[in-house]
C-alpha positions, 0 to 999 in steps of 0.5 A: 321601234314600233311595228304595224300590226295584223289585227286579225291574227292578234285578235284571234290569238287573244280570243283563243287564249280566253276560250273556255271550251275546246275547239272542235275537230273540224276547227282544229283541222281548219287551223292546221290548214291555216298553219300549212298555208302560212308556212308554205304561202305566207303571201296568200294571207289576204286571198286565202288564209285570212278568209278561212280564219275569219270563217272559222271564227264566225262559226264559233259564237264564243270565239267570235264574241271575244275576237270582235272585242279584241279586234276593235281594241287592236284596230284603235292601236296604230302600232305595237312596240316591237319588243312585245313580239315573241322571240325565236326562243319563245316560239321554240319553247311552244314547240316543245312537248308538241308532236308536230307533223313534219313538213314535207313537199316543196320549200316556200317560194317567198318568205315573210320577214321580221314581224310577219314571220314571227307572228306567222311562226306563232300561229303555225305552232299554235294551229298545228298543236293538238290543243291550240287553246292550251298552247296559246296560253303559254305565249307571253305575247298575249299578256303583254298585249292585254297590258297595252289595253289597260 
């Protein structure tokens, strides 16, 4: 089964994986805010979260160059095979060794399901990690996506 794709998130993950330098503290803070928004209000993606992510990408020249390259490649694909999506086990393995903050407050009113939830969970874990550019390298989804471009 093929799945419609959110090219913004996937292009970001691909670009982040190739980033040679560490993100700044303000970029890490922005990523943590993005993770919080995806966790609490996944349906606010278009109105709040995506513009925040795009601004962070635009402000980092190296990240932006790689993002634009992958975004154009992903935009040429209509779908990706669903077997490329990260499994719950893989997402849990990303969390291992990370000292992630405990989420407090109210439960999300709406839940993303299926593909969106899996990708959101990946972004949440990576964005909340102390070293997102290193954590994303542990994700097998990245190599699988790159193979689609060959």
